[in-house]
N, C-alpha and C positions, 0 to 999 in steps of 0.2 A: 504493500500500500504506500509506503514512504516513497518508493522509487517512482510512483506515478505522479507525484507532485513536483511542479516546477519550483525550485527553492526560491526564485526571485519573482514569482507571480503572486502578489498578495491577495488577489481575488480568488485564486484557486486553492489557497492554503487552509491550514487549521484556524479555528477560531479560538479566542481567549478562553471561552467556556470549556473547550475541549481539554484545557490544561488545568482547570480549577482544582480538581482533586489531587493532581500531582503536586501543584504548588502548595496546597493546604497541608500536605503531609511533610513538607520540608521542615527541618529544624530552623528556629529563629536565630539570627546572629545578634548577639548582645554581649559586649557593647559594639556599636557600629555608628558612624563610619570609623575607619581606622585612623590612627594618628598620621600626621604628615611628615614630610611633603608627600602628596598623592600625585602620581603621574597617570594620566588617562590617554590611551591611544585611540583616536577617533578616525576610522577610515573615511567617513564623509561627514559634512556638517549635519547635525541632528542626532548622530549615533550616540553622542555623550548624553544628550537629554533622554533619548529613548531608553537606553540601558541603565543609566545611573544618575539621572537628573536629580532625584531626591537625595541620593547619597552625596552628590556634590553640593547640593543646597545645605544639607545638614553639616557637612564639613566646613562650608563657608561660615555658617552660623557659629561654629566653634573656633573660628579664626585659623583654620588649617590652611596651609599653603596648597594650592591646586595648580598643576601644570598640565595643560591639555596640548597634546601633539595632534594637529589636524593634518592627516596624511594627504587628503585631496581637497579640492574646492567643490566637488560634487557637480561638475559642469555637464555630466552626461545624464543627469536625472531626467532630462527632457531630450531624448536622442534626436528628435525631429528638428531641433533648432539649427539655425545657421551658425557660422563661427561668431558673427557679431552677437547673435542671440545668446550663445553660450557665454560670451564675455559679460554680457549684461546679467545673465543668471548668476555668475560667480559673485558679482557685486550685490545682487539681491540676497544671495545666501549668506554672504558675510554680514549684511545688515540684519538679516533674520536671526543669525546666531547671536549677535550682540543684543538684540531685543529679547531673545530667549533667555540669555543669561540674566538680564535685568529683571525679567518677569519672575524667574525662579529664585532670584537672590543668590546667584552663583558668581563668585568673584575669582576667576582664574587668570593666570597668564596663558595666552594661547599662541602657540608657535605653528605657523603655516609652512608646510613643505611644498604645497601645490604640485604634488605628483599627479600624473594623468589619472583621471577617474576611470575605473575599470582597467587600469594599466597593469595590474597584477595578472590579469587574464592573458595578456600578450607577452610580457617579459617579466615573469615573477622574480627572477634572480636579480636583474638590475633594479627593479622597483623595490625589492626587499633590501638591497644594499643601501639605496638612498634612504630608505626608512630607518635602517639601523644607524646610519650616520647621523640622522637627525635626532634619534631617540637617545643615543648614548649619553650626551651631555645633560639631558633633562633628568636622567636617573641619578645624577650625582647628589648624594645626600638624601635621596628619596627613601621612604619607608615601604611603599607598595607601588606596583604598577598594575593598573586596570586595563585590560585589552580584550578584544573579541575572542571567543572560543575558537581555536584553530580549525575546527571543522564546521564553521557556521554556515557555509554554503554559498557565500559570495566570495569571489577570488580575492578582492581587496581585504575583506574581513579575515579570510583564512591566512593570508600572508602577514597581516598585522599581528595576528595571534601567534604565529610561528616565530616571527622575528622578535616580538616582545618577550617570548619565553627565553629565547637564546640570549638576548641582550640583558634582560633582567637577571638571568642566572650569572652571567659574567660580572655584573655589577653587585651581586649579592643582595638583590632587591626581591622581595616577595612578589610573585605574580598571582593575580586574581583575575579570572576570566569571566566573561558574561556572554550569554546568547543574545542574538538579535534575529537574524533570518531563520535560525533553526527552530524558533517557535512556529514558523510558517510551514516548514516542510516535514518536521519530525513527527513521529507517531507516538502519542501518549501511551498507547498500550504496549509498546516495546521501544522506548526511546533510545536514540543514539547519544543524546546529551547525557553526560556522565552524572546522573543525579545522586549517586552515592557521595559525590564530592560537593553537592550543592547545599546551600542554605539561603534563607530569605530574610530580607530586611523589611519589616512591616512599617508602613507609612501612616503617620497620623494625618488628620484632615488638613492641617496646615501644609505639610510637605507634599501631600497628594495634590492639593489645589495649586501649589506653586509649580509642581512638575507639569501639571496639565496646562497651566498658563504658559510655561516655557515651550512646550510642544506646539501650542496653538500659534506661537509666533512664526512658525515655519510655513507661511502661507503658500509658498511656491510648491511645497511638497504635499500639503494636506487639503488644498482647495482645487477645484477643477480649473484647468488652464486651456484656453482656446478651444472650448467644447470637448476636451478630453477629460477622462476621469482623473481624480487625484493620483499622484505617484504613490502616496501612502493613504489608502482609503481607511475609513473609520473602523472597519472590521479588523484591519491589521493593527491600527494604532491601539486597539483595545488590549493587546498584549502588554502594552507599556503604560497604560493608564489604570491598571489594576492597583490595589493598595499594597503592593509588595514589589520589591526588586529582587532578582535572583542572581546569585554569584556562585562560581565554582571555586572552591577554596583549597589550599594545600591541607594535607591531613592534620597538621597541628593547629589549624585554625577552625576545624569543625567544632560546632557547639557541643559541650559536654564530652569532648573526645570521641564523638560518634564517628563511624565510618560511613554513614549513610543517613537517609531521611528517617524521621520517626514514622511509625506505621500505626 
């Protein structure tokens, strides 16, 4: 069943309610967010809000230093655009990201690499080397690195996850992974996401509201454009507006020393 789903087609994928029971059985992370500095690797503008917006907001509230590495500018989210249209889209997405951070109350430093969007599909090695070069200095003095799960299903996400694992290990920094596209294509009845390593961060009403406000700032992604459906329709966004965020943790970070979710 999993193989029949296009990992990058949010209309044909799983719904958030398909995952409700799985998420509810996960152990809670407490305390959370981690101490800083926190580095987050975002393949595209909005990935940081989708996967970890509430975590970053809570960290900002605590005065924790946050460093976001923006791998791409997301210029291919609308593939039908002309070159000029893509340049305009980059500027729109930069403005949307700034508005999203303000709405959610996230105060990071953000480093843009402007690697080609979907570029890991064509030349994963060169794309990954450029990513590693940009990531290494940001990990200096960091406590944790948040990055996509390396089997997330989008080539940019997968390479971000693999590179982050290597560079974080070399720097002696703890790696924490998160799913994004895998919520769409994976099968709750027999998931590929390694849930024995997973735990959830439960969001109070304030954090959930701020995260939703941040996501709502990405108008180019969540609203119809030129008569076409949104890039990220409401059914897909529901994976990220649930009152919990899910992270894949190293064994010594699992709540109560557990090796898997509560049953």
